[in-house]
N, C-alpha and C positions, 0 to 999 in steps of 0.2 A: 504493500500500500504506500509506503514511504517513497519508493522509487517512482511510482505512478504519479503521486502528488508533485514530486519535484519536477517531473517532465511537464506536467500541466502548468506549473508555475513558470517554467522557462518559455513555454509557448504563449503565455498570456500576453496579449498585445499591450504596448505602452500607450498611455493616454496621449502623449505627444511624441511620435516616433523620432522626431529630429532633436529631441531634448535630452539632456543628461541629468534632469532632475530626479528621475526614478533610477536610483542606484541599486543594482542587483548583483547576484552571483559573487565571484571572487572579489570584485571591487568593494562590494558591500561588506563582506566578511572581514576584509583587511583594510577598511577605509582609513582608520586613524593612522595605522602604520605607514600606508602608502603616502598619505599627506606629509608625514614627517620625512619620508624618504625623498619625495619630490622637492621639498624645500630645504634639503640638507640639514634637517633638524631644527630649522628656524620656526616652523609653524606653531609650536606651543608657546614660544615667546611672543610671536606676533598676536596670537589669539588672546593671550592674557592682556596685552597692551590695548588691543581693540576693545575688549570687554570692560576694561577699567574705565573707558570713556562713558559707559552707561551709568557710572556713579551709583551703583546698587547699594541700597540701605537695608539694614535688618528690618524684616517685616514686609519687604516689597513682594508684590504679586506679579509674576512675570509669565508672559505667554511667548513661547518659542515656536514659530511657524516653520515647519521643515526641520525638526529637531535632530533628525538623523540618529547617530549613536549616542547623543547626549553629551558630547565632549564640551560644547559651550556651557551646558547646564551644570556640568561637574565643577566648573569654575564659579559660575553664578551662585551655586548652592552654598559655597563657603561664605558668601557675603549676605545672603538673605536671613541666615539664622533659622532656628527651629520654628519661629513664628511666621516666616515667609512662605511663599508657595511658588512652584514652577510647574507649568503645564506645557508639555511638548506635544506637537501635532506632527504626524507623518503618515505615510502610506506603505512604506517599504517594510516587509515582514522581517527581513534580516536586520535592517537597521533598528527597528523597534525592539527586536529581541536583544540586541546589544545594549540598547538603552535600558531595558528592564533589568538586565543582568547587572549593569553598572549601578543601578539605584535600588537594588534589592534590599528591602528593609529600611528604605528611606521614605517615610510616609508623606512628606510634603513635596516630593518630586515625582511626577507621573507622566506617562505618555498615552495618547489616544490616537486611534486610527481615524484620520480625518483629512480629506482633500481640502486644500486651502484656496483652490482656484474656483470653487463654487460657493454660493452663499451658505452660511451656517450660523447657528446661534448656540453658544456654549452655556448660556444662562448665567454668565458671570462677567465681571469687568476686571481689568488688570491695571496696575500702575505703569508697567512697561511692557513693550512688545519688541521682539527681535526676529528679523529674517536674515539669515546668514548664508550668502552665496546660493540662494535659491531663486530669487526673483528674476535674475537674468536668464534663467532656463525656461521661462514661460513665453509663449507668443504674446506680443504686446496687447492684443485685444482682450486677454484675460487678466493682465496685470492690474487694471482698475478694480476688478473683483477682489483680488488679493488685498489691495489697499483698503477697500471698503470693509472687508472682514477685520482688518487690523483696527481701523477707526471705530467700528461698531463694538469692539471688545476692549477698548481703552476707556478708562474713566475720563471725564472732562479734565483737560490739563495733563493727561498721561503722555508719556514719551514713547515714540517709535524709533527704533534704531535699525537702519538699513546698512548691513555690512556686505559690501559687494564691490564690483568694479566701479572705479571712478569714470568720469566722462573723458573720453579722448578719441582720437582717430588713430588707426593703425600706423599711418605714415609718421606719426610722432614718436613711435617706439624704436629703440635700437633693433637691429635686424634679428637678433636672437630672441628677444621678447616677442617681436612680431611673429616670427616663425612658430614659436611655442604656442602663442595664442591661437593662431590659425589651425594648428594641428590638434589642440586639446579641447577647444571650446565648440559648443553647438552653434548652429546658425543664429539662434535667438540672441546670443550674447553680442554678436556684431551690431545688432540693432540697439541693444541696451546701452552700449557705451557711447552712443552718439546722441542720446536724448538728454534733455535738461530735467534732471530728476527733482531739483528743488522746485521748479515750476509745476511739475506733475504732482508733487506732494501737496503743493499749495492748492491746486485745483481739486485735490481729493480730500480737502478738509483738514490739512495739517499746516503748521507754520514751521518752516525750517529754522533750526535753533543751534547750529554748530556742526562741525565736522572734524575728522582727524584722518590724515592721509598716511599711507604706507606704500612700500615697494615702489619707490620713485614716483609716487602719486598715481600709481595704477589702481590701487585699492583704497577704498574709503569707508569709514563708518560715518553715516549721516544721521544726525538726530533731528527729529521733527516732533512737534507737540500737537496733540489733538486740539484744534481750535475750539 
């Protein structure tokens, strides 16, 4: 039965065939290790610096859309204290399994299976919301739906943190960065990097409120407050 189920899962079509949002198989099972390897060990340092920009306080309630293995939330959980709460959302079975294993016995950190590109209502509101390297993997016509889900689940004045690529054109990059981006990224990412995300966030009911840049300004964590 297990072998049959595994075959069925492999044949299950992706929601967006051209996207890399749905991480499966070997990549999903070894995702954290491969990210470390690809960045020559720098990824954990970068991640902590980026998440420090969220200025998480004890008691914060945080929504992580596209939580994956929970690596971001393992850092955030140290700062929210026992009185805080983290809810991760994802759809990848292997990624969610890694998340649950990581937080086994931690009652205030959980994950739920939930698509973030369709309207949903969790029945609660959060102080902060995070999307980390997920939004660029969606077609642009569904990104406003994702942003509306974020806005709807933040309390008034709550903060949204978009950790993803900054805005740039490929011609601006050194040839090795340009080549790597072309080979590694899905087609939707090429569209993402050329859009004005501060303007898009403003049109979506947010007020941009600061940013922090990394990797020669190729990557950014952008903060926006629910208006």
